[in-house]
DRENFI-149960 format. One record per atom (N, C-alpha, C): residue in three letters; x, y negated, z negated. Coordinates in steps of 0.02 Angstrom, whole numbers, plus 50000, padded with zeros to 5 digits. Atoms other than C-alpha are relative to their C-alpha. Layout:
DRENFI-149960
ALAXYZ;...
end
This chain:
DRENFI-149960
UNK500225002149934;UNK502094967049467;UNK499304997149995;UNK500655003249998;UNK500624955849501;UNK499465005150020;UNK500534995149989;UNK498994965849497;UNK499734999750071;UNK500275000749932;UNK498334958849662;UNK500505002550052;UNK499494997749953;UNK499974962049750;UNK500045007649999;UNK499964992750006;UNK500054979849684;UNK499405003250033;UNK500614997349969;UNK498254982949737;UNK500065000050076;UNK499905000549928;UNK498654976849912;UNK500515005050027;UNK499494995249979;UNK500214987549922;UNK499735007249998;UNK500294993350005;UNK499275003049863;UNK499515001250057;UNK500474999449944;UNK497914999849992;UNK500385001250065;UNK499604999249939;UNK499234998150128;UNK500325006950003;UNK499724993250002;UNK500055014450072;UNK499485005250020;UNK500544995449982;UNK498385023450085;UNK499864999650075;UNK500115000849928;UNK498095016250259;UNK500565003350040;UNK499434997149964;UNK499845021450313;UNK499985007749997;UNK500054992750006;UNK499595039150247;UNK499445002750045;UNK500554997849957;UNK497925040550337;UNK500154998850074;UNK499795001049930;UNK498755033950495;UNK500375006250025;UNK499664993749983;UNK499795050050492;UNK499515005550017;UNK500484994549993;UNK498335061850471;UNK499414998949953;UNK500585000150045;UNK496595063650396;UNK500215003749936;UNK499814996950062;UNK496715068450214;UNK499464999349948;UNK500465000450056;UNK495795070850050;UNK500364996949941;UNK499745004050055;UNK496025061649886;UNK500615002849965;UNK499454997150038;UNK497145073549790;UNK500645000250042;UNK499424999749956;UNK498305076049939;UNK500294993150011;UNK499765006949993;UNK498415057249965;UNK500414998049939;UNK499635001950061;UNK498945054849783;UNK500675003749997;UNK499384996250000;UNK500255068649802;UNK500494997450053;UNK499575002649946;UNK500915061849968;UNK500294993249981;UNK499775006650020;UNK501055044449893;UNK500505000449942;UNK499584999450060;UNK501975051049739;UNK500734998650014;UNK499305001349985;UNK503655050149826;UNK500154992750015;UNK499935007049982;UNK503345031949868;UNK499814995449942;UNK500275004250054;UNK502295024549729;UNK499545004449957;UNK500444996250045;UNK501385031249578;UNK499294997350008;UNK500705001949992;UNK499515031149611;UNK499575005549971;UNK500434995050032;UNK498315040049497;UNK499365000750040;UNK500634998949966;UNK496705047449561;UNK499484994849978;UNK500485005150024;UNK495755034949452;UNK500114993250033;UNK499865006049961;UNK496595021049551;UNK499845001150073;UNK500084998449929;UNK496515029749719;UNK499274999950023;UNK500694999449976;UNK494655033349728;UNK499644993350008;UNK500295006649987;UNK494095015149704;UNK500284996750063;UNK499705002749938;UNK495315010249843;UNK499675003250060;UNK500324996549944;UNK494585023549957;UNK499284997750009;UNK500705002449997;UNK492815017749914;UNK499974993150032;UNK499975006749970;UNK493274999649956;UNK500155000350075;UNK499834999249929;UNK494065005050120;UNK499425002850039;UNK500594997249967;UNK492535015250162;UNK499464994750009;UNK500505005349997;UNK491365000750121;UNK500184994750052;UNK499775005049951;UNK492424989350231;UNK500025002850071;UNK499984996949934;UNK492335001650376;UNK500705001850023;UNK499314998549982;UNK494205004750371;UNK500135007550003;UNK499954992749998;UNK493975023450341;UNK499315003050008;UNK500604995949996;UNK492665036250385;UNK500095005949954;UNK499984994250044;UNK492225050750273;UNK499635005850034;UNK500344994049977;UNK491805068450325;UNK500165005749952;UNK499904994350044;UNK491675084950234;UNK500205006150041;UNK499754994049966;UNK492575100950280;UNK500075005549948;UNK499984994550048;UNK492475117950199;UNK500725002349988;UNK499354997350021;UNK493985124150103;UNK499885004649941;UNK500094995050053;UNK493955140049998;UNK499285000249974;UNK500704999550019;UNK492065140349998;UNK499694993649973;UNK500265006550025;UNK491885122149943;UNK500084994850054;UNK499935005649954;UNK491615106250039;UNK500494994949971;UNK499505004950021;UNK493095094550028;UNK499884993650040;UNK500115006549968;UNK492915075950065;UNK500654997550030;UNK499425002549964;UNK494135069950197;UNK499894992850021;UNK500015007049979;UNK494565052150244;UNK500394999450066;UNK499705001049934;UNK494975046550422;UNK500054992550013;UNK499905007149983;UNK495695029750476;UNK499594998350062;UNK500405002449944;UNK494535020050592;UNK500394994650038;UNK499665005649965;UNK495035007150724;UNK500044993649958;UNK499935005950044;UNK494604992950602;UNK500525001249944;UNK499494998350050;UNK495705002050474;UNK500704999250028;UNK499355000949968;UNK497145002350597;UNK500174992550007;UNK499895007349994;UNK496914983650629;UNK500184997149931;UNK499865002450068;UNK496894980750441;UNK500725001649981;UNK499324998150014;UNK498534990250425;UNK500494995750040;UNK499565004349959;UNK499314980350569;UNK500034992949972;UNK500025006750030;UNK498764964150486;UNK500444999949937;UNK499574999550059;UNK499594969850325;UNK500734999850020;UNK499304999949977;UNK501204973350421;UNK500234993150022;UNK499825006949981;UNK501184955750494;UNK500114995749938;UNK499935003850062;UNK500904948250322;UNK500635002149962;UNK499424997550036;UNK502254959350248;UNK500644997350031;UNK499425002849967;UNK503494953050378;UNK500134992949975;UNK499935006850027;UNK503164935250316;UNK500255000249928;UNK499794999350070;UNK503344940650134;UNK500735001949997;UNK499314997749999;UNK504974949450175;UNK500484994350016;UNK499585005849984;UNK505684933550252;UNK500114995749938;UNK499965004150061;UNK505294923850093;UNK500435003649947;UNK499624996050048;UNK505974937849983;UNK500754999850017;UNK499305000049979;UNK507584938750085;UNK500334993249987;UNK499745006850013;UNK507794919750072;UNK500154999249925;UNK499915000750072;UNK507564920149883;UNK500595004149977;UNK499454995650019;UNK508764934749865;UNK500674997150023;UNK499395003049973;UNK510054926349976;UNK500214993949960;UNK499855006050039;UNK509944909849882;UNK500235001749930;UNK499824997950067;UNK510034918449715;UNK500715002849999;UNK499334997149995;UNK511574928249768;UNK500524994650013;UNK499535005349983;UNK512404912949843;UNK500144995649939;UNK499905004250059;UNK512134902749685;UNK500405003649946;UNK499604996350048;UNK512854916549578;UNK500734999950020;UNK499314999949975;UNK514414917149688;UNK500344993249993;UNK499705006750002;UNK514684898249690;UNK499954996849932;UNK500105003150065;UNK514094894549515;UNK499524994250002;UNK500485005549994;UNK512904881449583;UNK499335002149973;UNK500674998550026;UNK511224880349503;UNK500005002549929;UNK499974997950070;UNK511864885749333;UNK499764994449956;UNK500245004950048;UNK511044876949189;UNK500544999149947;UNK499475001150050;UNK512334868649075;UNK499745001649930;UNK500184998650069;UNK512344874248894;UNK500014993649960;UNK500025005950043;UNK511864861248765;UNK500425000949939;
end
């Protein structure tokens, strides 16, 4: 998969998870595990970029005597996620077209390259 596309998809997954509830890094990586593999070394730079862009806020909350860093989606973060969804709808149309054309050509035999 293209690196830029994957990065965008991972960012969108993080935004979607934070849209559900505030969370901390390790839990985000575990929640994403059923959807996409995202290591903590990949996740934290994404969270930092989102924080720098104002898409997420950070706060600390005590857990078992330690402060845990939580991330919360901000209104600009919600708008960013909605923009991604609009873009994804366009990508899906193109993907569906390509898939449909590919399937149709396989069924009809059109588009096959003759053997030399």
